[in-house]
Structure formats: structure tokens, C-alpha cells
C-alpha positions, 0 to 999 in steps of 0.5 A: 109571292113577291114583286120586284122593281127592276132598273138595273140592266144586269138583273133585267137581262138575267130575268129576260134570259130565263123567261120561256120563249114567245113571239115578240119576246125581243120587245121585252129586252132591256136593249129595246127599252133603252133604245126608246128611252134614248129619244127622251129622258124616260127610264127603262124599268120593269116589274118581276113577280114570282110565285111558287117554283115556276110561276112568273110575271114580267112587265117592262115599261118606260117611266116618264116623269110628269113635266113640271110645266103641267104641275109635275113634282116627282110623279111618273107615268108608265108607258110600254116602249115603241113596239109591243109589250104588256105583262106576260105570265107563266104558270100563274093561276087566276088568283096569282095574277090577281095578286100580281095586280094587287101588288102592282097597285100598291107599288104604283101608289108608293112610287107616285105613278099617275097613269099607265098606257100599254101597247099589248103584244098581239102575238100572245094571249096575255093581252086578255089578262088585265087588271079590271081597272085597266080600260082595254080597247081594240086599236087596229089590225096587224099582219104577219107572214107564215114562215112554216111552209117554206119560201115558195109558200111565202110567195104563193100566199101573198097577193098577185100584185106583191108577186109581180113586185117580187118578180120585177125586183128579181128581173131588175137584179135586186139583191138583199144583204145585211147593211155593212154600216147601219148608219146608212139607214137613218138618213134614208128613213128620215127622207122617207118619213118626210116624203110620207108626211109622217107624224113627229112620233115616227121621226126617231133620233140618231141616239135611237138608231145607234142604240138599235145598232148596238143590239146583238146581230142575232137580235137585230138585222139591218137589211138592204135591197141593192140594185145591180150597180150597188145602189141602196134602193130600200132598207129595213130593220128587223128585230129577231127572237128565236121563234119570230121576226118583226119588221120594225122600220123601213125606208126607200130611195124615192128615185128607185121606187119603180124597182118595187124594192120595198116589196122585194126586200120584205118577201126575200127576207121572209123567204130567207127566214124560212127554215130558221126555226121561226114561225112568223114574220110580224109586219105590224099595222098601219101608220094611222087608224084610217081605213085607207091607211096606205102602209096597212094596204101595203102590208096586207098584200103580203099575207092574209094572216091578221092579229088584233092589237089592243091598247090599255089605259089606266089612271092610278091617281085621278086627282093628280091626273085631272090636275095635270090635264087641266094645266096642259089644257090651259097652256095649249088651248087643246082638247085631250085626245090621248091618255098621256096628252100632257107628255105628247102635246096634240098628238091624237094617235101616239102609237 
């Protein structure tokens, strides 16, 4: 049984291609991690564990150097990329999974890893296969649309309000097509985040959008809902893998909100996915943990299907962690609210 540490794109892609298909696999690609890394100075990396002829585990993440301002001297933290992740296991028994984590702990010590934050993939059962030292907690609920029963079932399964939204978009002559230029998305997205007063975490760099636009067309679709006179009313980025699709980011023109283009785009794209071999369109959850989160209410209207989203926290080096946390608290005068607070300032819901 062997654990391999990977940073090289070519080796990562070789392993990724050979993995069995599963919902959310696109989030495990090198390209998605490189896109998130473009927002800062994080390094995409992964652990690959092999045992026997078919037994495998794959765990990609970002390595985040601890800031010197809080006492960092070459130490790193691990954090899954924006979206969903965590280790995935194939044909491994309980003893082999335990061995993966034992070797991972040894690797973490040797490589000066202080702490780890995981956003588990809610579409797989692997979030229950965790090291006992990792603290796992339920974070929020996510929503998905079933694509297996055809386009009419997509409409019939959503709320009456969403059905009215779709009918209004149809009546107004809205149409959905791929954006001719992905660069159209970023300004509209920035405007949307400002209007919603979204937290800084959701304001992505131009480098991030450029990295997403570089994904192959079969893995990333920039969709737009256009008025009959060609105005872009709403847009969304969808990530695709062979058996599922994933609503990643969305934006809309505030002057055209009356057209209900957001709802029309989501439903029309879901309807077009039917027959593609994909089983579901995962919409994700809300922008916050609040019970009245407006984004979650919006997504809930598209389907009654729900998924539990868990997060994991682990500290490998308690002494170093306490040192960095103490420095951060003295510098900021703030009380820590998240695990890797000395990277993210006062953000209390950095998900």
C-alpha cells in the first residue's frame, strides 16, 4: 500500500482520468483546483493511495502557506477547493481506509501541515469515511434536480411559482444559449454580488474566471438567457461530469429581473440536460447558514430533492495552531469563528 503526493498537472490528470465516474467528479480535477488557486497563492496538490489491483483513494486540496504575519515559517494548511471535495475511495476495505489515514498523518507531519478544512461532496457516501481525528459536522442542505424522467418532469417537479417564472420567460421570448464570450460573465457577476451585498469570499478574481473559461467545453458551460432583442438578462456557469451537472455561479441584469430570467435559465438548462446521460443537476445551497437565506429559498423552488452537506475540521499540530491563532487574535482583536481564521480574517462562514 502506497501513498503518493502529487502536484504535477500531468500526473494528476492521469489519475483523475482513470478514476471511476461519480457525481461531482469535476470538482476533483486539476483545472478546478488551479482556478481556485488563481484567487491567491495556494498550491493545488493531491494524495493518491493505491492498495492491491483496484483499491484506490484520491484526495485533492489546496496547500495554503501560513502567513508570516501570524508566525508562519514554512508551515501549511490544507483546504478543499471552492465547491465540493474530500477523499474518495474505490474498492478499499475498512482496514485499507484506516491505512490511508495513517499514512496521511505521517505525510502531514513530515510536510509541516498544521490544520485541514474539508468541504465534503454531498453527492457521494464518502463523507462518512473519515479519520476519527477529523471533526465532522452538518453544515447545510443542498438541492438537486432529477434529470432521469425527462424535461416535462423537471417542470412538474418544481414549485408553482417556478413554473410561472418559466412560463413568463417563455411568453417574453427568452432564449438560452452558450455565451459567445465567457468574459461577458464576470462583470455581470460582480454587479450581482454587489447588489446582494455578498461576502468578500464570493467576489472572484478575473484570473479565476479566466481559468474556468479555459476548461474544456465538455466540462464547463457558460449559459445565458437572452431577451428577444439580444440583451443578456441572466447568466450561469455550469460544471459538467459524465453523470451529473453542477450549478456553479450565477448572475443577472438588475434592469431585467422582471423577466424572471434566472428561473427560466435554470429550468431550461435542466430540461436540455435530460437525455444527456446525466442523472441530476446539483444546485448547491444558500449563501449563508441563515434559515431565511434568499438563495436557498430560490433553489428550493426547483425541486424537493435534498442532500446533506458536511464539513470537516482537523488540527494536526495543536501547538503550532495555538501559536498562529494567538498571534492572529492579538493582531486583529477578533475572536476566531472558523478553523483557518488566520488566513481569512473575520469571515465567520467561509464556505
